[in-house]
C-alpha positions as CSV (number, residue, x, y, z in Angstrom):
1,M,5.0,24.3,-9.1
2,H,4.6,21.5,-7.3
3,S,3.8,17.3,-8.3
4,R,0.7,15.6,-7.1
5,I,0.8,12.0,-6.7
6,F,-2.3,9.8,-6.6
7,L,-0.9,7.2,-4.5
8,V,-3.2,4.1,-4.3
9,R,-3.5,0.5,-2.9
10,H,-4.8,-2.1,-5.0
11,G,-7.8,-3.4,-4.7
12,A,-9.1,-6.3,-2.4
13,T,-7.8,-9.7,-3.0
14,V,-9.0,-13.0,-2.8
15,L,-7.0,-13.2,0.2
16,T,-7.5,-9.9,1.8
17,A,-10.5,-11.3,4.2
18,E,-8.3,-14.6,5.3
19,D,-5.5,-12.2,6.5
20,R,-2.2,-13.9,5.1
21,F,1.1,-13.1,4.5
22,A,1.1,-12.8,0.6
23,G,3.3,-9.8,-0.1
24,A,5.2,-11.8,-2.9
25,T,2.6,-14.2,-3.8
26,E,0.5,-13.6,-6.6
27,V,-3.0,-13.1,-6.5
28,E,-5.8,-11.9,-8.1
29,L,-8.2,-9.1,-7.3
30,S,-11.9,-10.1,-5.9
31,E,-14.7,-9.0,-7.7
32,E,-15.4,-6.8,-4.3
33,G,-11.8,-5.3,-5.1
34,R,-12.4,-4.9,-8.6
35,E,-15.9,-3.0,-7.7
36,Q,-14.0,-0.3,-4.7
37,V,-11.5,0.2,-8.0
38,R,-13.8,0.7,-10.2
39,R,-15.5,3.4,-8.0
40,L,-12.1,5.2,-7.5
41,A,-11.6,5.1,-11.2
42,K,-15.3,7.3,-11.6
43,R,-13.9,9.6,-8.6
44,L,-11.2,10.7,-10.2
45,A,-12.2,10.4,-14.2
46,G,-12.2,14.5,-13.8
47,E,-8.5,14.6,-13.0
48,K,-6.0,15.8,-15.3
49,I,-3.2,13.0,-15.1
50,A,0.1,12.7,-16.8
51,A,0.8,9.1,-16.3
52,V,0.2,6.0,-14.1
53,Y,2.6,4.0,-12.7
54,A,2.4,0.4,-10.7
55,S,4.2,-2.4,-8.9
56,P,4.5,-5.3,-11.7
57,M,2.6,-7.5,-9.5
58,G,-1.0,-9.2,-11.4
59,R,-3.4,-7.2,-8.5
60,T,-1.5,-3.7,-8.8
61,I,-1.4,-3.9,-12.6
62,E,-5.2,-4.9,-12.9
63,T,-5.6,-1.9,-10.2
64,A,-3.9,0.4,-12.2
65,R,-5.0,-0.3,-15.6
66,I,-8.7,0.3,-14.7
67,L,-7.7,3.7,-12.6
68,A,-5.6,4.5,-16.4
69,E,-8.9,3.6,-18.7
70,P,-10.8,7.1,-18.3
71,H,-7.3,8.8,-19.2
72,G,-6.3,6.9,-22.3
73,L,-3.2,6.2,-20.4
74,D,-1.0,3.4,-20.4
75,V,0.4,1.6,-17.3
76,Q,4.2,1.8,-16.8
77,M,5.8,-0.8,-14.2
78,R,8.4,-0.5,-11.8
79,D,9.9,-3.0,-9.8
80,G,10.9,-1.0,-6.7
81,L,7.4,-0.4,-6.0
82,R,6.2,-4.2,-5.3
83,E,5.1,-5.3,-2.1
84,I,7.6,-6.5,0.8
85,S,8.2,-10.4,0.7
86,H,7.8,-12.3,3.8
87,G,9.9,-15.0,2.9
88,R,9.2,-18.3,4.4
89,W,6.2,-16.9,5.7
90,E,4.5,-16.4,2.7
91,Q,0.8,-17.9,2.5
92,M,0.7,-18.0,6.2
93,T,-1.6,-16.4,8.7
94,R,0.3,-14.8,11.7
95,K,-0.9,-17.4,14.3
96,E,0.6,-20.3,12.1
97,V,3.7,-18.2,11.5
98,E,3.6,-17.6,15.5
99,K,3.5,-21.2,16.2
100,A,5.9,-22.6,13.4
101,F,8.8,-19.7,13.9
102,P,8.6,-18.1,17.3
103,E,11.5,-16.5,17.5
104,E,11.2,-14.6,13.9
105,A,7.7,-13.8,14.9
106,A,9.0,-12.2,18.1
107,A,11.7,-10.1,16.8
108,W,9.4,-8.8,13.6
109,E,6.8,-7.6,16.0
110,K,9.5,-5.3,17.7
111,D,11.2,-4.1,14.9
112,P,9.6,-5.0,11.3
113,F,11.6,-2.1,9.8
114,T,15.1,-3.7,10.1
115,F,14.4,-7.3,10.8
116,A,13.5,-10.0,8.1
117,P,12.1,-13.4,8.3
118,A,14.3,-15.7,6.4
119,G,14.5,-15.5,2.4
120,G,11.8,-12.3,3.1
121,E,12.7,-8.3,3.1
122,S,13.1,-6.2,6.0
123,G,10.8,-2.8,5.7
124,L,14.0,-0.7,5.1
125,A,14.8,-2.9,2.2
126,V,11.6,-2.2,1.0
127,T,12.0,1.8,1.2
128,A,15.8,1.5,-0.3
129,R,13.9,0.0,-3.1
130,A,10.8,1.8,-3.5
131,L,11.6,5.6,-2.4
132,P,14.4,5.9,-5.4
133,V,11.5,4.8,-7.8
134,L,9.1,7.6,-6.2
135,M,11.5,10.2,-6.3
136,E,12.2,9.4,-9.9
137,I,8.5,9.7,-10.9
138,V,8.5,13.1,-9.3
139,R,12.0,14.6,-10.7
140,E,10.1,13.3,-14.1
141,H,6.7,15.0,-13.7
142,V,7.3,18.4,-12.3
143,A,3.6,20.5,-12.3
144,D,2.0,17.1,-13.0
145,N,-0.7,14.8,-11.5
146,V,0.6,11.2,-11.6
147,M,-1.4,8.0,-10.5
148,V,1.0,5.5,-8.6
149,V,-0.3,2.3,-7.7
150,S,1.6,0.1,-4.8
151,H,0.8,-1.9,-1.8
152,K,-0.1,-1.8,1.9
153,A,3.4,-2.2,3.3
154,T,5.0,-0.2,0.3
155,I,2.7,2.5,0.7
156,R,3.2,2.9,4.5
157,L,6.9,2.3,4.3
158,L,6.8,5.5,1.7
159,L,4.8,7.6,3.8
160,S,6.9,7.1,7.0
161,S,9.9,8.0,5.2
162,L,8.6,11.2,3.3
163,L,7.1,12.3,6.8
164,G,9.2,11.5,8.9
165,F,7.3,8.8,11.0
166,D,9.4,6.1,13.3
167,P,9.9,3.8,10.5
168,R,9.8,0.8,13.2
169,R,5.8,1.5,14.4
170,Y,4.7,2.2,10.4
171,R,2.5,-1.2,11.2
172,D,1.2,-0.1,14.1
173,T,0.3,3.8,13.6
174,L,-0.5,3.7,9.7
175,D,-3.2,1.6,8.1
176,Q,-4.2,1.4,4.2
177,N,-7.3,-0.2,3.2
178,P,-7.7,-1.6,0.0
179,A,-8.2,0.8,-2.7
180,A,-7.7,3.9,-0.6
181,L,-6.3,6.8,-2.0
182,N,-3.8,9.4,-0.8
183,I,-2.4,12.4,-2.0
184,V,1.1,13.3,-1.7
185,D,2.2,17.1,-3.0
186,F,5.4,17.7,-4.0
187,K,6.9,21.1,-3.9
188,N,10.3,19.5,-4.7
189,A,11.7,15.9,-4.4
190,L,12.8,17.0,-0.9
191,S,9.7,18.6,0.1
192,A,6.4,16.3,0.3
193,R,3.0,17.3,2.2
194,L,0.3,14.5,2.7
195,S,-2.8,16.1,1.2
196,L,-5.3,12.9,1.8
197,F,-4.6,9.6,3.4
198,N,-6.3,6.2,3.3
199,D,-9.1,7.9,2.3
200,T,-12.2,5.0,0.8
201,S,-14.9,7.8,0.8
202,H,-15.7,6.1,-2.8
203,Y,-16.5,3.0,-0.9
204,A,-19.9,5.1,0.2
205,V,-22.4,3.1,-2.0
206,T,-21.2,0.2,0.3
207,G,-22.3,1.5,3.4
208,W,-17.9,1.8,3.9
209,A,-17.5,5.5,3.6
210,I,-16.2,5.5,7.2
211,P,-13.1,2.9,7.5
212,C,-13.7,0.6,10.2
213,V,-11.6,0.0,13.0
214,P,-8.5,-1.9,12.3
215,T,-8.8,-5.4,13.6
216,A,-7.0,-8.9,12.4
217,R,-5.0,-6.8,10.0
218,L,-1.4,-8.7,10.7
219,S,-0.8,-6.0,13.1
220,K,-0.7,-7.4,16.9
221,A,-1.1,-4.2,18.7
222,W,-4.6,-4.0,16.3
223,S,-5.4,-7.8,16.2
224,D,-5.7,-8.6,20.0
225,P,-8.8,-8.3,21.3
226,P,-9.1,-4.8,23.9
227,K,-9.1,-5.5,27.6
228,N,-12.2,-4.7,29.6
229,R,-12.7,-1.2,30.9
């Protein structure tokens, strides 16, 4: 018997379009984000869900409650699922960070997994607190379908760990759109298989059924304009 985790990123927020570091910053879902989540809730309404877990941040709690409503479930909060903290970079754009803290920015671009800005967290620290929470959920829900609502960096770090990807490149090689759905099946807590990744087909009514090519999403590798060929 296996467990299935519906791993969901929260919907778009009022800061999503501004592309600022806002991991530890409390920010509300935008109306667009709420609509994204409502469409995902409708998509998943027919699934048999045993429990819904979420990061304790406002944007994830609201997302989780919308998703849980069709199933009549309460949202259970787990602190380990919260987003990465960027310390003194919070609410700044990448260009502002590069100008104010050039040495930190360079070190972080080279290895965001082990480096952390002043007052912030490394990807390693996030993995160390988030992965045990996810493993506990899997162990508690053998043969169940469970929703877990978290954040962009946290989800990418979890998937890097579960699937054996190089975590130093999680920002360049993995993406997560707002209200994206990922499905991870567990044969047991040590055996995970990614069955669906960054799926936004519930966007279809908006014309966004196929995710756009990533640009200006804080990863410098994708934010820089392409060179002429």
